[in-house]
C-alpha positions as CSV (number, residue, x, y, z in Angstrom):
1,M,46.7,-116.3,127.7
2,I,46.2,-115.4,131.4
3,E,44.5,-117.8,133.9
4,E,43.8,-117.0,137.6
5,I,44.5,-120.3,139.3
6,L,43.9,-119.1,142.9
7,P,43.4,-115.7,144.4
8,N,46.3,-113.5,143.3
9,L,48.1,-116.4,141.7
10,Y,48.1,-116.3,137.9
11,R,49.5,-118.3,135.0
12,I,50.8,-116.4,132.0
13,E,51.3,-118.5,128.9
14,I,54.5,-117.6,127.1
15,P,54.8,-119.1,123.6
16,L,58.1,-120.8,122.7
17,P,58.2,-120.5,118.9
18,R,59.9,-123.2,116.9
19,N,60.3,-125.3,120.0
20,P,58.7,-128.7,120.8
21,L,57.9,-127.5,124.4
22,K,55.3,-125.1,122.7
23,Y,54.9,-122.7,125.7
24,L,56.1,-121.8,129.2
25,N,53.9,-121.4,132.2
26,S,55.1,-118.2,133.9
27,Y,53.5,-117.7,137.3
28,L,52.7,-114.4,138.9
29,I,51.8,-114.0,142.6
30,K,50.5,-110.5,143.4
31,G,51.2,-109.3,146.9
32,R,50.3,-106.2,148.9
33,E,53.7,-104.6,148.6
34,R,55.7,-106.9,146.3
35,N,54.9,-109.3,143.5
36,L,56.8,-112.4,142.5
37,L,57.2,-113.6,138.9
38,I,58.4,-117.1,138.3
39,D,60.3,-118.0,135.1
40,T,60.3,-115.8,132.0
41,G,60.6,-117.4,128.6
42,F,63.3,-117.0,126.0
43,N,65.1,-113.8,125.2
44,Q,63.2,-113.3,121.9
45,E,60.5,-111.0,120.7
46,E,57.6,-113.4,120.7
47,C,58.2,-114.3,124.4
48,K,58.8,-110.7,125.4
49,T,55.6,-109.5,123.7
50,A,53.5,-112.1,125.4
51,M,55.1,-111.4,128.8
52,F,54.6,-107.7,128.7
53,E,51.1,-107.9,127.4
54,G,50.2,-110.3,130.2
55,L,51.8,-108.2,132.9
56,G,50.1,-105.1,131.5
57,K,46.6,-106.8,131.7
58,L,47.4,-107.7,135.3
59,E,48.5,-104.1,136.0
60,V,51.8,-105.3,137.3
61,N,54.4,-102.6,138.2
62,L,57.8,-104.1,137.6
63,E,59.3,-101.7,140.2
64,E,57.3,-103.7,142.7
65,T,58.1,-107.1,141.3
66,D,60.8,-109.7,142.2
67,L,61.7,-112.7,140.0
68,F,62.4,-116.3,140.8
69,V,64.0,-118.6,138.3
70,T,63.6,-122.3,138.9
71,H,66.8,-123.2,137.0
72,L,69.3,-122.1,134.4
73,H,67.8,-123.0,131.1
74,A,67.2,-120.1,128.7
75,D,63.4,-120.7,128.3
76,H,63.2,-119.9,132.1
77,T,65.7,-117.1,132.4
78,G,66.0,-115.4,129.0
79,L,63.8,-112.3,129.8
80,V,65.3,-111.6,133.2
81,S,67.3,-108.6,132.0
82,A,64.3,-107.2,130.3
83,L,62.1,-107.5,133.4
84,V,64.5,-106.6,136.3
85,T,64.6,-103.1,137.8
86,D,66.9,-101.5,140.3
87,N,64.4,-102.4,143.0
88,S,64.1,-106.1,141.9
89,K,65.5,-109.2,143.5
90,V,66.2,-112.2,141.3
91,Y,66.1,-115.4,143.3
92,C,68.0,-118.5,142.1
93,G,69.9,-121.5,143.5
94,E,73.6,-120.9,143.7
95,I,74.9,-123.6,141.2
96,D,72.5,-122.5,138.4
97,A,73.0,-118.8,139.2
98,N,76.8,-119.2,138.6
99,L,76.1,-121.2,135.3
100,I,73.7,-118.6,134.1
101,N,76.2,-115.8,134.5
102,R,78.9,-117.9,132.7
103,C,76.6,-118.1,129.6
104,V,75.6,-114.5,129.1
105,S,76.3,-112.9,125.7
106,S,78.4,-110.2,127.3
107,N,80.7,-112.8,128.8
108,C,82.0,-114.3,125.5
109,C,84.8,-116.2,127.1
110,G,82.5,-117.8,129.7
111,L,80.0,-118.8,127.0
112,S,82.6,-120.2,124.8
113,H,84.1,-122.2,127.6
114,F,80.6,-123.5,128.6
115,L,79.9,-124.7,125.1
116,S,83.4,-126.2,124.7
117,E,82.9,-128.2,127.9
118,M,79.5,-129.4,126.6
119,H,81.2,-130.4,123.3
120,E,83.8,-132.4,125.2
121,I,81.3,-134.2,127.3
122,L,79.1,-135.2,124.4
123,A,82.1,-136.4,122.4
124,L,83.3,-138.5,125.3
125,H,79.9,-140.3,125.4
126,G,80.0,-141.1,121.7
127,F,77.8,-138.5,120.0
128,P,78.7,-138.0,116.3
129,L,80.8,-135.0,115.9
130,Q,78.6,-133.4,113.2
131,E,75.5,-133.7,115.4
132,I,77.5,-132.2,118.3
133,D,78.5,-129.2,116.1
134,N,74.9,-128.7,115.0
135,A,73.6,-128.9,118.6
136,I,76.2,-126.5,119.9
137,Q,75.4,-124.0,117.1
138,E,71.7,-124.0,117.8
139,H,72.0,-124.2,121.6
140,P,69.7,-121.6,123.3
141,A,72.5,-120.5,125.6
142,R,74.2,-119.0,122.5
143,K,71.3,-116.7,121.3
144,Q,68.5,-116.6,123.9
145,N,70.3,-116.1,127.2
146,I,69.7,-113.2,129.6
147,G,72.2,-111.0,127.8
148,R,74.1,-109.6,130.8
149,K,75.2,-110.8,134.2
150,Q,72.8,-110.6,137.1
151,D,73.3,-110.0,140.8
152,F,71.3,-113.0,142.0
153,S,69.8,-113.3,145.4
154,I,70.9,-116.9,146.2
155,V,68.3,-119.2,147.8
156,K,68.9,-122.6,149.4
157,E,66.9,-125.4,150.9
158,N,64.2,-124.2,153.3
159,D,64.6,-120.5,152.6
160,T,61.3,-118.8,152.5
161,I,59.8,-116.1,150.2
162,E,56.6,-114.4,151.4
163,V,54.3,-112.8,148.9
164,G,50.9,-111.6,150.0
165,D,49.0,-114.5,151.5
166,Y,51.6,-117.0,150.2
167,I,54.7,-118.2,152.0
168,F,56.9,-120.4,149.7
169,K,59.6,-122.6,151.0
170,C,62.6,-123.3,148.6
171,V,63.1,-127.0,147.8
172,E,66.3,-128.1,146.1
173,T,65.5,-130.6,143.4
174,P,68.7,-131.3,141.4
175,G,68.4,-133.6,138.3
176,H,67.0,-131.7,135.3
177,S,69.7,-129.1,136.1
178,P,72.4,-129.2,138.8
179,G,70.7,-126.5,140.9
180,H,67.0,-126.8,140.1
181,M,64.8,-125.3,142.7
182,C,61.0,-125.7,143.4
183,L,58.7,-123.6,145.6
184,Y,56.4,-125.2,148.1
185,E,53.5,-123.5,149.9
186,T,53.1,-125.7,152.9
187,K,49.7,-124.6,154.2
188,K,48.1,-124.4,150.8
189,E,49.8,-127.6,149.6
190,I,51.0,-126.0,146.3
191,L,54.2,-127.0,144.5
192,I,55.6,-124.8,141.8
193,S,57.7,-127.5,140.1
194,G,59.6,-125.8,137.3
195,D,60.8,-128.6,135.0
196,H,61.4,-131.1,137.8
197,I,57.9,-132.7,137.3
198,L,55.9,-132.2,134.1
199,D,52.7,-133.8,132.8
200,E,52.6,-135.4,129.4
201,I,56.3,-135.1,128.8
202,T,59.4,-136.3,130.6
203,P,61.9,-133.8,131.9
204,I,65.2,-134.3,130.1
205,I,68.2,-135.5,132.2
206,K,71.4,-134.4,130.7
207,I,75.0,-135.5,130.9
208,T,76.8,-132.7,132.6
209,K,80.1,-131.8,134.1
210,W,78.5,-130.1,137.1
211,A,76.7,-133.3,138.4
212,S,78.3,-136.7,138.8
213,D,75.0,-138.6,138.7
214,P,72.2,-136.4,137.3
215,L,69.7,-139.3,136.9
216,G,70.3,-140.4,140.5
217,D,69.8,-136.8,141.6
218,F,66.6,-136.6,139.7
219,L,65.2,-139.9,141.1
220,N,66.2,-138.8,144.7
221,S,64.5,-135.5,144.1
222,L,61.3,-137.3,143.0
223,D,61.4,-139.3,146.2
224,K,61.8,-136.1,148.2
225,I,58.8,-134.5,146.6
226,Y,56.7,-137.7,147.1
227,Q,57.0,-137.3,150.9
228,M,55.4,-133.8,150.8
229,E,51.7,-133.1,151.1
230,I,50.7,-131.6,147.7
231,S,47.2,-130.9,146.4
232,L,48.2,-128.8,143.3
233,T,51.3,-128.8,141.2
234,L,52.1,-125.9,138.9
235,P,54.7,-127.1,136.3
236,A,56.6,-124.9,133.8
237,H,55.2,-126.7,130.8
238,R,52.0,-128.3,129.8
239,R,49.0,-129.0,132.1
240,I,48.6,-128.4,135.8
241,I,49.0,-131.6,137.7
242,K,46.3,-132.7,140.2
243,N,47.8,-136.0,141.3
244,I,51.5,-135.5,141.6
245,Y,52.0,-138.9,143.3
246,Q,50.7,-140.7,140.2
247,R,52.9,-138.6,138.0
248,I,56.0,-139.3,140.1
249,Y,55.2,-143.1,139.9
250,E,55.0,-142.7,136.1
251,L,58.3,-140.8,135.8
252,K,60.1,-143.4,137.9
253,L,58.7,-146.3,136.0
254,H,59.8,-144.6,132.7
255,H,63.4,-144.4,133.9
256,E,63.4,-147.9,135.5
257,S,62.2,-149.4,132.2
258,R,64.9,-147.6,130.2
259,L,67.6,-148.7,132.7
260,N,66.4,-152.3,132.4
């Protein structure tokens, strides 16, 4: 499904088969010289078919298209290798870019080390060993990653990406992942929130070796977004958010109630 949200800004719905998230919202911004595609879906045929059908209907030339991945998870990065061309930039925050390249299928040692570290962390926090083994075996990083290393264009806080009539500012929002990055269009008051802020469902905050206090990071990132003027939020899953301030309040209340 394709939806035009604003002039030259489209949502392409990418199915996530056999996954409770159901689908990914991939966003395409069409520019005069370059396009920008944000997040991709898993590295699997159902996602690939939907993505290429959507891009075909929108008459997108991948030679004129750059990619932006909000964070490292395979449902956001899996199709990067299938979409990137020699002329493409792939934007990503530095921490997550390094972790993505550690987990590619062609880097067996890096992937094995990544999963071993995850196994160690989960065991340290009391997860049953059988459940850990099952989770590691089915982890998307094992089967649905980007397949080969990428030469990422690293972005950081306040970097800008201009596409057509849109000028996006990069906003670091660690929590859901150590290097999660949102995009903010200041004049149009649009936030592309990735998995940092979702409607209907709560972003998962994981124990990780690469962040000492991921929940604290997440809550601080919510406070950071709350200070911004935002009229429209485009999340990576589920519905578009019209009132982000109410949603931030709900997310903070959810975690406060669990902590108490």
